[in-house]
N, C-alpha and C positions, 0 to 999 in steps of 0.2 A: 614318190612325193606324198607327204603325209598332209591330209586335209581335215582329219576328224579331230584333231586337238592341238594346241600349241604347246611347244616346249622351248625352253631356253629363252631367247630374246623375244619370240613372239608372246610368251606368257607375260613377260615384263612390260611389253608395250600396252598390254590390255589392262594391267592392274589399275592405273589411275582412273580409266574409264569406269570400272566397276564401282568405284567409291563416290562418283557424282551422280546426280539425278539423271536417270536414263534418258529423259526428254532432251538433254543437252547434246546427245550424240547425233541429232540431226545436222549439226556443222562439224563434220569430221575434220581432222587436221589434213592440210594439203601436203604435196611434196612427193607423193608416189609417182615414179617414172616408169613408163612402159616402153622399155627397149629405146630404141633410137629415135622413135616417132614421137614428135611433140604433140602434147594434148592439153586441153583446157577444161576446167570444171564448168559444167553447165549450171546455171543458176536456177534454183527452184522458186518460182513465185507462187503465192496463193491466188491463183486465177479463178477459183470457184469451181474448178473441174471436180467431179465426183466419180469414183471408181468402185467397181465390185471387187471384193477381196478374192484374188485368185488362189486356188488350191492345186490347180495343175494347168499345163498348156505346153504348146510347141514353141521352141525357140532355138536360135543357133547358139552354139557354144565354143568358145576358144580358150585354152589355158596358156598362160605365158609365165614361164619361170623367170625370177629375177636374174638378170645377166651378171656373172661374175668373172668371166674371161672374154677375150676378144672373139673367140669362136662362138661363145654362147650368144654374144650380141648379134652376130651375123645370123646364127640360127633363129633367133627371135625377132628379126626384123620383119616390117609389115609385108615385105614381098614374099616371105616364106611361110606365113601364118596359114593355118588350115582350120576351117570352120566345120563343126560337126553338127547335124540336126538331132535334137533330143526332145523327148517328151518328159519334162520335169514336174515333179510333184513336191509342193511345199508342205511337208510333213510338220508335226509339232516340234520335232527337234533337229530336222535336217532337211537339205535339199537333195533329192535323189531323182535318178533317171529311170524311166519304165525299161530301158535298154542299157543295163550297166556295162558299157563298153567304152573304150577310147578315154576321152577326157573324164567321163562321169563313171569310170569303172568303180569309184568309191563315192559314197554319199558325202556331202559337205555339211558338217555340223555347223549350227548357228553360232555356237561358241567359238568356232574357228574363224568366223567371218569378222575381220577387224573393221571393215568399213564398207558402206554401199554408196557408189556415186553414179551420177548421170554424166555421160561423156559424149561429145560431139567431135568428130574428126575434121581437122581443117580442111585437108585436100578433098576427101570425098565423104562428106557427112553420112554417118550410119547411126542408127538408133540403138545405142549401146548402153549397157550397165557394166560397171566395174565392181567386182567383189574382190576386196583385198584380203588375202588369206596368207598365213605364214609361208614364206619362200616363194611366192608368186602372186599372180592375178588371174581371175576367171572373168572373161568378157562373155557377156550375154547380148545377143543382137536381136531385136524385135522387128516386126514388119513395118511399124509406123510409130509415131511419137506418142499416141495415146496408149498403144499397148506396151511401149517401153515404160511410160510413167506408171501404168498399172502394175507392171512387174516390180518396179522400183518400190512403190508404196507398200505392196504386199509383202516384199522381203523385208523392208524396214519393220513393218508390223510384226511379222512372225519372229524376226530377230530379238526385237525389245520385249515381246510377250515371253519368249523363252527366257530372257535374262530375269525379267521380273519374277517368273516362277522360281528361279534359283534364289534370287535375293530374298524374297519373302518366304521361301520354305524353311529358312533357319534364322529366324528374327533374334537379334541381340538386344538392341536397345529400341524401345517402343516408339520413342519420339523420331528415330530415323525411320522406322517402319511406316509411321503415320505420314512422314514427308514423302516416302516413296509412293504411298497409296495415292496421295494427293496428286503427285506427278503422274501416276498411272492414269488416273481419272482424267486429268487434263489432256493427256495424249489421246485418250479415247474420244473425248468430246471433240478435239481439233482435228482429228484425222480426216483426210478426204476420202477415205474408204466408207462405203455404205454397205453394211452387212450386219445381220443379227449378232453375229459372233464378236463384232467390234466392241459392243457394250457388254455382251455376256461373258467374254473372256475375262475381263478385269473382275466381274462380279464373282466368277467362279474361283479366281485366284484368291480373292479376299475371303469368300466363303470357306475355302479349304484352310486358310490361315486361322480363321476364327474357330473352326471345328477342332483343330489340332492344338489350340491354345485356350485352355479353360480357365487360366488363372488371371485373366485380365481384369483390371479394376473397373469400376463403373464408369469412371471418367474416360478411360481408354476406350471402352465399348462405344460410348456415346460419341467420342471423337471420330471413331471409325465409321459409325453409321452417318454421321453428318458428312464426313468426306465422300462417301459413295452415293450420297443422296441424288447428285445431279444424273447419275447413271440410272437411277430407278424411276426417273420420270417418264421414260418411254420403254421400260423393260421390266419384266417380271423378275423377282428375285429367285435365285436358284434354290433348290430344296434345303441344302444345308443352312443357307442364309436365312430362309424362311424359319428354320428351327431355332436360330440365334435370335431372330426377331421375336418369336413366340415367347422364348425364355425372358427376353427383355420385358415384354408386355405383362408377363406374370409377375416378375420380380419388382418392376418399377412402373406400375400402371399410370402413376401420376407425373411421369417424366415428361418434359416439353418436347423431347424427341418423338414420343408417341404422337402428339398432336401435330407437331410442325413437319415431321419427316415421313411418318407412317401414313398420315391421312391421305396425301396424294398417292401413295402406293397403293393403298387398299382401294381408293376410288378407281384407279386404273384396272385393277384386278377385276372389280365387279363389272366395270363397263366392258372389258375386252376378252375376259376369260371365256373359253368356249366349253371346257369340259373339266370340272374339278377331279373326275376320276383319273385323268392322266397326270394331274398334279395335286394330290391330295394335301400337301403341306401348304399350298396357296390357301386352301379352304381353312385349314387349321390356323394359319396366321391371320386370316380375316376374322375368324371366330375369336381368337384371343384379343385382337384389336378391338372389337366391339365390346368385349368383357372389360377390357381396360377403360374404355370410355365410361361404362357403367359404374366404375369405381370412383370416378371423380365426384366432386361434391354435389353437382346438379343431377348426377345419375342418369336416369332414363331421358331426362329433358335433353342431355347431350346427345344420347343416342338418336332421339327424335329428330334433332336438327341434322344429324348426319344422314338419316334416311331421307330427309327432305331434301338435302343437298344432292343426294343420288337420284332423286326423282326429278328435280328441277322445279323452277317457279311456274312453269307453264302446265295446263291441264294435261298434257301428253308427255310422257318421259321419252327423250330423244334417244335413249339407249336401250335396245330391246333385251339385252343380256343382263341388265341389272336385277330385275325381278327374279329370274330363274336362279341367278347366283345367290342372292340373298335368301331365297327359299332353301336352296341346297345347304347353305351355312346353318340356317335355323334347323333344318331336319337333322343334320349331322350332330349339332350341339344337344338337341333334345334326345337323340339316341344315345349320346355319351352319358347322359345323366342316368339312363336306366341299364348301362352296360353291365353293371355288376349283377343285376337281377337276370339279364338275358344270358350271361355266361354261366350262371349257376342254375339255369332252368334245365329241369330233367323231367321230360315228358309232362310239362305244364299243360294246362287245358288250352285248347284252340279258341279262337274268337267265337266260332259256332257253338262250342260246348259252353263258354261262358255266357253267350246270348241266350241259347235255348234252356240252359239250366239242366240239361239231361244228356247223357251219352252212355252207351254201353261200355260196362267195365272191360269187356274182353277186347275192346278196341284199342286199349293202352297196354304198353309194355314197359315196366311191370304194372300190375293192376293199380289203378288209382281210386281210392275209395270215393264214392259219390253218394251224398245223402240229400234226399229231398225232404225238407222239413214241411210236411203238409199241415195246413192249419186245422187245428182241432176245433170241435164245436164251442169249447170254452173260449177260444180266441175270438171266434166269430161272433159270439155273443157280446164281446166287449167292444162296442161300437165306439167308445171314447178313445180307445187306444189304437184305432184302426189306422189313422194317419201316422201315428208314430211307428207302428210296425212297418209301414210301407217305406218310411224313410231310413230304416235301419239297414247299414250296409252289410254285405256279406264279405267274408274274409277268404280269399283264394290263395292258397299256398301250394307248394309242390306236393304236399301230402294229402290235402282234402279241399273239398269245395262245398261251401254250404250255400244252398240255393233256397230262398225263401219264396214260396208260391203264395200270392195274395189271392184271397177268396173275396169276391163281392156278392156271392149268392147267399141264400138264406141258410140257416143251420141245417135244415133238412136236406139241403142239396149236397150231394156227395160227388167229388170229382177226383180223378186220379191223373197225375202227370204222365204224359207219354214218354216212354223210355225206349231208346234204341232207334229213334227216327231222326234221321239228318235234317228234316225240314222243320219249319216253324212249328211249335207246339199248337195243337188244335184247340180252338176256343171251346169246343164241346167238352174236351177233357180237362183243359187248364185254361182259365180265363186270361191269365197273363203271368209273366214273370216279373217280379217287383222291378221298377225302374232302376233302383240303386242296388239290385241284388248282386251286381257283379263288380262293385268297387273293390279294388284290391287294397289291403292293407300294406301299403309301402311307405318306408321311412327313408327319405333321401338324406345324404349328408348335407351339411350346411352349404358347402361349395356347390354341390349339385343343385340344391334348392335355389341358389342364387342364379345359376346358369339357366335353369328351366324357367325361372320367373322372367328373366331378361329376354330369351328368345320366344317365349310364347307371346310376350308383350310386343315383340317385333312383328310377329305374325299379325297381331291386331292392328299395329300401325299400317302395315302393308294394304290392310282391307280398306283403310280410310281414303285411298286414291281411286277415284272412278276408273281411270284407264287401266289400273292394275287388276281390278276385282275380277273380270272374266278369266284372266290368265291365272290369277291366284287360285280361282275356283278349280280350274283345270288341273293345276299342279297339285292340289290337295285332294283332287278326286280319287286317286288310287288309295288314299289313306296310308301315307308312307310313314306310319308310326308304329313302333313296337307295341305289342298288345299289353305289355305292362303299363305303358303310357296311357292307352285307351281306357284301362281300368283304374286309373289314378285320378283322384278327384282335383288335385292341384293342377293337373294337366287338362283334364276334360272341361272344367268350368270355364277358363279363359278361351279355350278353343271354341266352345259352345258360343261364347259372345262374338268371336270372329265370324262364325258361320252366321249368327243372326245379323251382323252388320253387312255380310254379303247378301243373305237372303232378303233383307229389306229392300235391296236394290235390284232384285231379279226382275221386278215388274216395271222398272224404270225404262222408258223408250231410249233406244240408242245405246244402251249399257250392256244388256244381255239379250242375246237371241234365245228362242226356245231350245235350240240345240245346245247352247252353252249352259242353259239351266239344267238339262238332262245330263250333260257331260260333267257337271259338278256333283249333283246329288245322287245319281243312280250309280250302281256299280260299274266298274270298268270292264268287267267281263263276267261271264256266267260262273257262279260259285265263289265269286269274290265280293265281299261285303262292301257296300258304299256308305256314305254318311247317312243315307236314308234308312239303311238298315241299322247302323250302329245307335242312331238317335230315336229309332222307334221304341215304344215301351217294351222292356224286356231286352233292349240292346246294350251292348257293353258300356256305352257312353251316355245312356239316357238317365238323367237324374232329376228331370223337371216335370214328371208326370205326362210326358208326351207333348208338352207345349211346342217344342221345335219341330217334332214330327208332324203335328197338325199344320204347322206353318209350311212346312216342306210340301205336304200334300196339296194345301191351297195354292201354292206357287206352281207346282207341277201341273195341276188341273188347269191353271190359268195359262200355261205356256205350252201346253200339249194339245195338238189338234187331233190325235188319235185317242180321244177320251175313252171310248169304249175299251180299246186294248189296254189302256192304263188301268181301267176299273177291273178288267179281267185279272190283271197282274196283282192288284191290291187284294182281290177276292181270293187269290190263290195263296198269296204268301203273308198278308198282313190283315186278314179279316178279323182276327182276334183283338189286336191293338186298336183297329178302327172301331169295333163295337164297344170296347171298354170305354174309349174316349167319348163316344157317343152317350154312353150310359152316364158319363160325368157331365154331360150337357155341352159338349164342344160342338158348335154349330157347323164347322167344316165337316166333321165326321158324320154329323146327322145328314147333312146334304149328300155326302158319299154314300151311305147306306140307302138313302132315297133314290139316288141315281142307279145304284146296283138293282134295285127292285124295278125301276122304270124301264131299264134297257134289258131286263131279264138276264142279268149277269149270273145270278145264283140258280141252280138247277135243283138243288136238294130242298125239299119241302120243309123238312125239319130246320134247316138253317135259314130258310125264308122266314118261318114262323118266329125264330129266335130273333132275327133282325127286327121284325115287326114288334115284338115284345120290347125289344131294347128302345125302338123309337117311341113307344107308347109310355115308356117309363119316365120321360122328361117333358116338360111343358113345350119346349121348342121342337122336340121330336115328334110330339103328338100334332102339333099344328102343321109341321111339314109333311107328316104322313097324311093328314086330311087333305091337304092341298094336292098331294100326289094322287090320292084316291079320286078326287075331283077331276084332275087331268086325265086319269085313266078312264073315267066314265065318258069324258068328251072325246078321247082318242078312239074308244070303241065305237061311239056314234059317228065319228068322222070316217072311220075305216069300215063301217058297215056297208055291205055291198049295195050299190045303187048310185044315183046321182049321175051328173054328166060324165062323159068320157073326155070331152074337150072344154078348156076354160081359158078365156081371155080377159085379163083385167083391163079396165080403161087406163089411158094414159094419165100420169100425175097420181096414180094411186100410191098409197104409202104402206109401210109394214103393218100399221094399225088396221088399214083397210082390208089387207090380205088376211090378217088374223080374224077380223070380224066376219069376213065371208066364210072362212073355212070352218067357223064355229057355228054356222047357221044350219048346217045339214050334214048329209052323208056324202062323202067323196071316195068311197071305196073303189069305184071304177074309173077314177080320173086318171088318164093315161097321157094327155097332152095338156101342158099348162103354159101360157104365154104371159110373161110380165114384161114385155118389150116396152120400152119408153115410159116406164113408170118410175117412181122414186124409191123403190124398195132398196133395201141395204142387206149386209150380211145377217143382220138381225132376224130376217125373215126365214132363215135356213132351219130354225128350230121348229118352224111349222111345215116346211116342205119335207123334212125327213119323216113326216108322220104319214105321208100319202104312200100306201104300200104298192099301188099299181102304176105309179108314175114312170113313164119311159121317155117322154120328151119335154124338155124345159128350155124355154126361150127367155134369156136374160138380156137381150140386146138393149145397149144404151141404158143400163141401170147403174146403180152405185154398189152393186153386189161385188164384195172383195174377197181377198185371200182367206180370211177367217170363215166366211160362209162356205167357200169352196171346200175347205178342209173338212167342214161338218158333213157336207153332201157326199164327199168322197167316202166317208166311213160308214154311211147308212144307206145311201141310194146306189148300192152297187149294181142294180139291175137297169140303171139309166142307159138308154141307147143313143139318144140325140141330145146335145147340149150346145147352146148358142151363147157365147161370152163376147160377142163382137161389141167393142167400144165399152168395155167394163174396165175398171181399175185394177184388175187382177195382174199379178206379177208371177215370176218364177216360183216364189215361195209357195203360192197357192196351186199353181198349175201343176207342180210336181206331184202333188197329192192325187191328181187324176189318174195316176198310174195304177191305183188300186181298182179303178172301175173298169173292170175287164170287158164288160158288155157294150161299151162305147162303140158305135158305128160312125157316127158323124160328130164332129167337133169344129166349131167355129171359133177361131182366136183372132179374127181380123182386128186390127187396131188396138192391140192389147201390148203389154210390155214382155211379150215372149222373147226369150233368147234362142239362138241357134242350138245351143247345147241342150236346152230343156226340150226343145222340139224333137231332137234326135233321141233323147231318152224316152219321151213319150211314145214315139213311133215303135221303139224297141219293146216297150212294155205293154203296149195295147194292140194284141194280135188281130181284133176284129175291126179295128179303125180303117175305114175305107174313104171316107170324105173328110178332108181337112182344109180349112181356109186359114192361112196364115199371112195374108196380104197386109201390107203396111206394118210389119213387124220386123225385128232383126233377122228372123229366120226365112223372110221372104226372098 
């Protein structure tokens, strides 16, 4: 019995069925008789039931050949029928059994199945399906009605998809093809089956059709796009279809199809896509769609409205994937602008080379010439042209690097740039590398220039939303841009504006935490430059005389409770830029240098003297240095041995009262200080850290908070007893106590201590013996 294909009469019977819309096959002609047993067609009603598409399953199978003689009628009667259990698989082109024996020795091709019907026997109802094939009938018996209906709809779907693949694989007239596509879409939308492949299969068929036929007219293309639009509302387009959409966006950016059909598709991609790495063509399609919006008359205004529609009207975007996906699209687009330069790069200088302006020639293969253009005395004497020389860019190519070293010393001072050192150039040898010394001479094509302008502007738009700024800062923290972009003025200038927008909001409450500030500005790991390094004077992207760098330092100092550690890092890596900016009168850098002297950050006497000379060279520096000297004299008097060992302030005392008391004499021997039931706040911490012998501190029922606690933890590392009962401290401040290894007794009664923080403190404070956590979450 041949079931793999029809011949003769079977082929003739199927011919008219192929020529009509395939959806009409749901009502197949009646009249197939099954032996002597009477049967009736079960009516299929749209009762709202939904089914999962079956790919395989267990079912009973019986095959009945069409009776032609009296003997064959007897042999096919219902009393002599035999049922076989089979595990059937619904493949793409046929129905096959896992055990190809008996009735299912050969697979049944979908092209051989003339009709699929639901049957119900009159005498003993069984849940059966009838597959009409040339020369006979295949009966499938399920365990219940739901399973029977599931097999029925799955077989119908597989059969129709198979036929559509054949019909649309060899298109003759496009009006017929368009009609079939619409019918296919309607079938997918009305199918009771629920499965991702129900909508994806028609999209893949159309995608293959479009990829194999490149001679379509614009009208035909748009008609097909409109026809499949309903399927795209809840499904991502397949890769080939994405490529077709990209081509349409490039060739017809002003088409209404782009606005009306592609907009909801791109919105869905941005809201729901989880990884562009697995489907890069989705990202490319989104990229081309945004560029087509930019080609409209309103240009970036349309793009801005689209970005706003993605964020939503409220202050919080309801879709967490929108921002990462938009940033990924922007990064890929920006990278594509410099792809030509990246591909032609041959041993081009690294970011560190460009920033430092010096590198050993032997580190490159082949040797790359490196010239340091030292400033001659003639140039130094030309004060009028100093600013002009500072703003002159350097041209970095694959053949040579020109590094201009700016001199701000007198003509008699002679300095040489350090060569062969991977660290930041030493200020004693080279005061700084010119802020714009690493600007590359890069000429982009007109198209690349438009792409760059569009997507850099989008990054600025993203920074306008308060709820997106912290995440945007984290996404940009690893500096995911090619070094060609970081040394290109048309890129760095708008990115600088974006960082300024983000930076201005670092100090806003409830927008950025100190951790988010650090995670944005500082490097993601050791040896990897962050924005803080790139925008420091001499950095690749610095072209503003260090204005943004100074702003970053100010923000970091304000958000960092480990001030001393941060100052140590600055002294080690960025002392040169700090001194240069202080020399130019930048108040933030003058404060930084004063703090370095006050906290004894600098050990080298020559460097200390140079810092003092720098401070005394400006009016603001001279004033702050005099104030520092006065504080130091008071500090020496305060720390001079003598005075009481125990001190208790009266209740209701304030920060000013404490400051006045400590300035009245020597407290070098003070070991026990009680501020219980006073009105002191975290502001008094700057006075407490000056007490060198303090071992016991009582802050019971004060307004001493997290900020003061962080300062104490950094300076009073020898403190042994600390009472924080009924203070407003939280986990954010209490976690800082883990650095006070000498603590033996700690009272956190009635604070906002959590159980996790308590466990963390116990693990990190080995000498802690007495702890009071009553009336806290950890109790």
